[in-house]
C-alpha positions in Angstrom: -18.1 9.4 5.9 -16.7 11.1 3.3 -13.1 11.0 3.4 -12.4 12.8 0.1 -13.3 15.8 2.7 -10.2 15.3 4.4 -8.1 14.5 2.3 -6.4 17.9 0.6 -5.8 17.6 -3.5 -2.4 19.8 -4.8 -2.3 20.7 -8.3 1.2 20.8 -10.1 2.9 18.4 -7.7 5.0 17.4 -7.9 4.7 17.6 -11.8 2.6 20.1 -14.1 -0.8 18.5 -14.5 -0.3 15.8 -11.4 -3.3 16.3 -9.0 -1.5 14.3 -5.6 -3.6 13.3 -3.3 -2.3 15.0 0.1 -3.6 12.0 3.2 -1.6 14.5 5.5 -4.6 16.7 6.1 -6.6 12.5 7.0 -3.8 11.5 8.8 -4.0 14.8 11.2 -7.3 14.2 12.2 -7.7 11.7 14.7 -11.0 10.3 14.1 -11.0 10.0 10.6 -7.4 8.4 10.6 -8.7 6.2 12.2 -12.3 5.5 11.0 -10.8 4.9 7.5 -8.5 2.2 9.7 -11.4 0.8 11.3 -13.3 0.6 7.9 -10.6 -0.4 5.4 -10.2 -3.4 8.9 -14.5 -4.4 8.0 -13.2 -4.5 4.4 -10.4 -7.1 5.3 -11.1 -8.7 8.4 -12.7 -12.5 6.3 -9.3 -12.1 4.9 -7.1 -15.3 6.3 -3.4 -12.8 7.2 -0.7 -14.0 8.2 1.2 -10.1 7.6 0.6 -7.2 5.8 3.5 -5.7 3.9 4.2 -1.7 3.0 5.3 -0.6 0.6 7.8 2.9 1.7 6.9 6.0 3.1 2.7 6.1 2.7 2.0 3.0 3.0 3.3 2.2 6.3 1.1 5.0 8.1 -1.9 2.4 6.3 -0.1 -0.4 6.8 1.3 -0.4 9.9 -1.9 0.6 11.8 -3.8 -1.9 10.0 -1.5 -4.9 11.1 -2.2 -3.7 14.4 -6.0 -3.5 14.6 -6.3 -7.3 12.8 -3.1 -8.5 15.4 -0.6 -9.4 12.3 2.8 -8.6 12.1 3.7 -6.3 9.7 6.8 -5.7 6.9 8.2 -2.8 5.2 9.3 -2.3 2.1 11.6 -0.5 1.4 13.6 2.1 -0.9 16.5 0.8 -1.8 19.4 1.2 0.5 17.1 1.8 3.3 17.2 -1.7 5.0 20.2 -2.7 7.0 19.8 -6.7 6.9 20.7 -9.0 3.7 17.6 -7.9 1.3 16.1 -8.7 -2.6 15.7 -5.4 -4.6 13.4 -4.9 -8.1 13.4 -2.0 -10.0 9.8 0.5 -10.8 8.3 3.1 -12.2 5.9 5.7 -11.1 3.4 7.4 -12.6 6.4 10.4 -13.0 9.7 8.7 -12.3 11.3 5.5 -11.5 12.8 3.6 -8.4 14.0 0.8 -7.0 12.0 -1.2 -3.6 13.8 -4.0 -1.4 12.8 -5.7 0.8 14.2 -8.0 3.6 15.9 -12.4 2.7 14.5 -13.1 6.2 10.6 -11.2 6.3 8.6 -13.9 4.5 8.4 -17.2 5.2 7.2 -19.9 2.3 3.5 -20.2 2.1 2.9 -17.2 5.0 -0.8 -15.0 3.0 0.6 -11.6 3.3 -2.1 -8.4 2.6 0.2 -5.7 1.1 -1.5 -2.1 1.8 -0.9 1.5 1.1 -2.2 4.6 0.6 -3.3 5.8 -2.8 -3.2 3.0 -6.2 -2.9 4.8 -9.3 -1.2 3.1 -12.3 -0.1 0.0 -9.9 3.4 0.2 -10.6 4.9 0.1 -6.7 1.8 -2.3 -6.4 3.2 -4.4 -9.3 7.0 -5.1 -7.9 5.8 -5.5 -3.9 4.0 -8.2 -4.9 7.1 -9.5 -6.8 9.6 -9.0 -3.8 7.1 -11.3 -2.1 6.7 -14.1 -4.7 9.8 -13.9 -4.5 10.1 -15.5 -1.2 7.4 -17.3 -1.4 4.2 -15.2 0.0 1.6 -16.3 -1.0 -0.7 -12.7 -1.5 -4.6 -12.8 -0.6 -5.0 -9.4 -1.4 -4.5 -5.4 -1.1 -6.3 -2.5 0.9 -5.5 1.2 -0.5 -6.8 4.4 0.8 -7.4 5.6 -2.0 -7.6 4.3 -5.8 -6.9 6.3 -9.0 -10.2 5.1 -10.6 -9.2 6.8 -14.4 -5.8 5.0 -14.5 -6.9 1.8 -13.7 -3.9 0.2 -11.5 -6.2 -2.7 -10.4 -6.7 -3.8 -13.9 -3.0 -5.3 -13.4 -4.1 -7.8 -10.8 -5.7 -10.0 -12.6 -7.8 -11.8 -9.7 -6.9 -10.6 -6.4 -9.0 -8.7 -3.7 -8.6 -5.3 -4.1 -9.9 -2.5 -2.3 -9.9 1.2 -1.8 -12.1 3.5 1.0 -11.7 6.6 -1.7 -12.0 6.3 -5.7 -11.6 9.8 -8.0 
């Protein structure tokens, strides 16, 4: 299946020069969304995974159904101030700004094998921050799975030795 047929590209959003990859058009098509999750599951099914972590917010719509399909738990990585319990936080840079991510301090048990899932790998800033938070809590990163990868930004080069999979490349 050519998932690009279901991803809308919006020019100059959220700022001039960015060609935003809008996955809402894929998500609203049940059979296509299911196929995307199924194909990602096939790419990672041989990995030993205890939990999947996904950064807010589109990481939730990839990571949670992927966790469900594998029968493992899901850990949300949220923006600062959005989690009710004790948290750890880290700053990160986006392609077009800066933000902070947070995780509950009890989200990961030391030694748990964690796969990170998100909709898009661009420069790698969000994922590197997620990795840093997970490692602070003693988690072992076993890989990362993405619906889309912007290969021209070479984000995967930041993760030397990490197994990275993606369904669609631009």
